[in-house]
C-alpha positions in Angstrom: 73.7 160.3 98.0 71.4 157.9 99.9 72.5 154.2 100.0 70.2 151.9 98.0 69.6 149.7 101.2 68.0 152.7 103.0 65.5 153.1 100.2 64.9 149.2 100.3 64.3 149.4 103.9 61.7 152.2 103.6 60.0 150.3 100.8 60.0 146.7 102.4 56.8 145.1 102.7 54.9 148.1 101.3 51.4 147.5 100.0 50.0 149.7 97.2 47.5 152.2 97.8 45.6 155.1 95.8 47.7 158.1 95.2 45.6 161.1 96.3 45.8 164.8 96.6 46.7 165.8 100.2 43.6 166.7 101.9 41.1 164.7 99.7 38.2 163.1 101.4 38.1 159.2 101.8 34.7 157.9 102.2 33.1 154.4 102.3 29.5 153.4 101.5 27.5 150.2 101.6 25.3 149.1 98.7 22.4 147.5 100.9 20.5 144.4 99.7 17.4 143.8 101.7 14.3 141.6 101.4 11.2 143.9 101.2 7.9 141.9 101.1 9.7 138.8 100.3 11.7 140.4 97.2 15.2 141.1 97.0 15.8 145.0 96.6 18.3 147.8 97.2 17.9 150.2 100.0 18.6 153.9 99.5 18.6 156.9 101.7 17.1 160.4 101.0 19.5 162.8 102.9 18.0 165.2 105.3 16.9 168.5 103.8 18.6 170.7 106.2 22.1 169.3 105.5 24.8 171.7 104.0 26.0 169.2 101.7 23.5 167.5 99.0 20.5 168.1 101.0 17.5 165.9 99.8 19.6 164.0 97.3 19.6 160.1 97.2 22.5 158.0 98.4 23.8 154.8 99.8 24.5 154.7 103.7 28.1 155.8 104.3 30.5 158.7 104.9 33.9 159.8 105.9 36.6 157.4 106.8 37.9 158.6 110.3 41.4 158.1 111.4 40.5 155.5 113.9 38.5 153.5 111.5 40.5 150.0 111.0 39.5 149.7 107.5 37.3 151.2 104.7 34.6 148.4 105.1 34.5 148.9 109.0 34.0 152.6 108.3 31.1 151.8 106.0 29.5 149.5 108.5 29.9 152.2 111.3 28.3 154.6 109.1 25.1 152.3 108.6 24.9 151.8 112.3 25.0 155.6 112.8 22.7 156.6 109.9 20.2 153.7 110.2 20.2 152.8 113.8 20.8 149.2 112.7 23.1 146.9 115.0 26.3 145.7 113.7 25.2 142.1 113.8 22.5 142.8 111.2 25.1 143.9 108.6 26.5 141.0 106.6 29.3 142.2 104.2 29.2 140.5 100.7 32.2 141.9 98.8 34.0 144.8 98.0 33.0 146.9 94.8 35.4 148.8 92.6 37.1 152.1 94.2 36.2 155.3 92.8 38.7 157.9 92.5 36.6 161.2 91.8 37.6 164.8 90.9 35.1 166.3 93.4 34.4 163.8 96.2 37.9 162.2 96.8 38.0 158.6 97.0 35.1 156.3 97.6 35.2 152.7 98.8 31.9 150.8 98.0 30.9 147.5 99.5 27.9 145.3 98.9 26.1 143.9 102.0 23.1 142.4 103.2 21.0 144.2 105.7 18.8 142.0 108.2 16.2 142.9 110.5 15.3 145.8 108.6 12.3 146.3 110.7 14.3 147.7 113.4 15.9 150.5 111.1 15.4 153.8 112.7 16.9 156.6 110.5 18.8 159.2 112.2 16.9 162.3 111.2 19.9 164.5 111.8 21.3 163.1 108.5 18.4 161.0 106.7 15.1 162.2 105.8 13.8 158.7 104.9 14.6 155.6 103.2 13.2 153.6 100.3 13.8 150.5 98.3 13.9 149.5 94.8 13.4 145.9 93.6 16.3 144.2 91.9 13.8 142.8 89.4 13.1 146.3 88.3 16.6 147.6 88.3 17.9 144.6 86.3 15.5 145.4 83.4 15.7 149.1 83.6 17.9 151.1 81.1 19.1 154.3 82.7 19.2 157.5 81.0 22.7 158.6 80.1 23.9 162.2 79.7 27.4 163.7 79.0 29.1 166.2 81.5 31.8 168.0 80.1 35.2 168.7 82.5 37.3 171.4 81.5 41.0 172.1 82.3 41.1 175.6 83.8 44.3 176.7 85.6 44.2 179.4 88.0 46.2 182.8 87.2 49.3 181.8 88.7 49.6 178.3 86.9 52.8 178.3 85.0 51.1 177.1 81.9 53.9 178.8 79.6 56.5 176.5 81.1 54.8 173.3 79.8 55.7 171.8 76.7 52.7 171.6 74.4 50.8 173.8 76.7 48.2 174.7 74.2 46.9 171.2 74.2 46.5 171.4 77.9 44.6 174.8 77.8 42.1 173.1 75.4 41.8 169.8 77.3 38.2 168.4 78.2 37.1 165.3 79.5 33.7 163.7 79.0 31.9 162.0 81.9 28.9 159.8 81.4 26.2 160.4 84.2 23.6 157.6 84.6 19.8 158.6 85.7 17.5 156.2 87.2 14.0 157.2 87.6 11.6 155.3 90.0 8.4 156.6 91.2 9.1 160.2 92.6 12.8 159.5 93.0 15.8 160.3 90.8 19.0 158.4 91.3 22.1 160.0 89.8 25.7 160.9 90.4 27.9 158.6 92.3 25.3 156.5 93.8 24.1 155.8 90.2 27.6 154.9 89.1 27.9 152.4 91.9 24.5 151.0 91.3 25.4 150.8 87.6 28.7 148.6 88.6 26.8 146.4 91.0 24.1 145.6 88.4 26.7 145.0 85.5 28.7 142.5 87.9 25.6 140.6 89.2 23.1 141.0 86.4 21.5 137.4 85.7 22.6 135.5 82.7 
């Protein structure tokens, strides 16, 4: 049996992280605040239509956290420079937003930041079809449409369901996920982007 002191040494100074399934993707995104025609707005990307993953969908700048990224925030900033061609000096972090742990897209670390000198933005056409902005004055007064999505527990054929106490309950388990939809001009903002957007608007909405 191991001595307790060995376990204490292993755990000494440890900080809590997020417990994940091995192989899940960690990503970081920036919710970008910009001034467009003198009005504070949020900038969105439309993903390139030739991409294999989510072509043509609307998102915030960001992507996978690489092993050599010192922090999730620096990973998000790096992604902004790569996707929008904006220099690091024009990206001003404001605050971290709440971390999302998702069943399909792994863990997402969102951050709010201000982008300056947006006239110099040159979207990387390999990843970004184009960008657009939505005024905060519109978003703060807009009520998004809400739709429910059902998630079902569906074990594979080798899953030992018969070995679990109360297995009948697990077999019938479902979870309901609320999806938000924002409609602006020809754009439809939904999914994780809409979830992060809703969280930000709830945090910052004027009294």
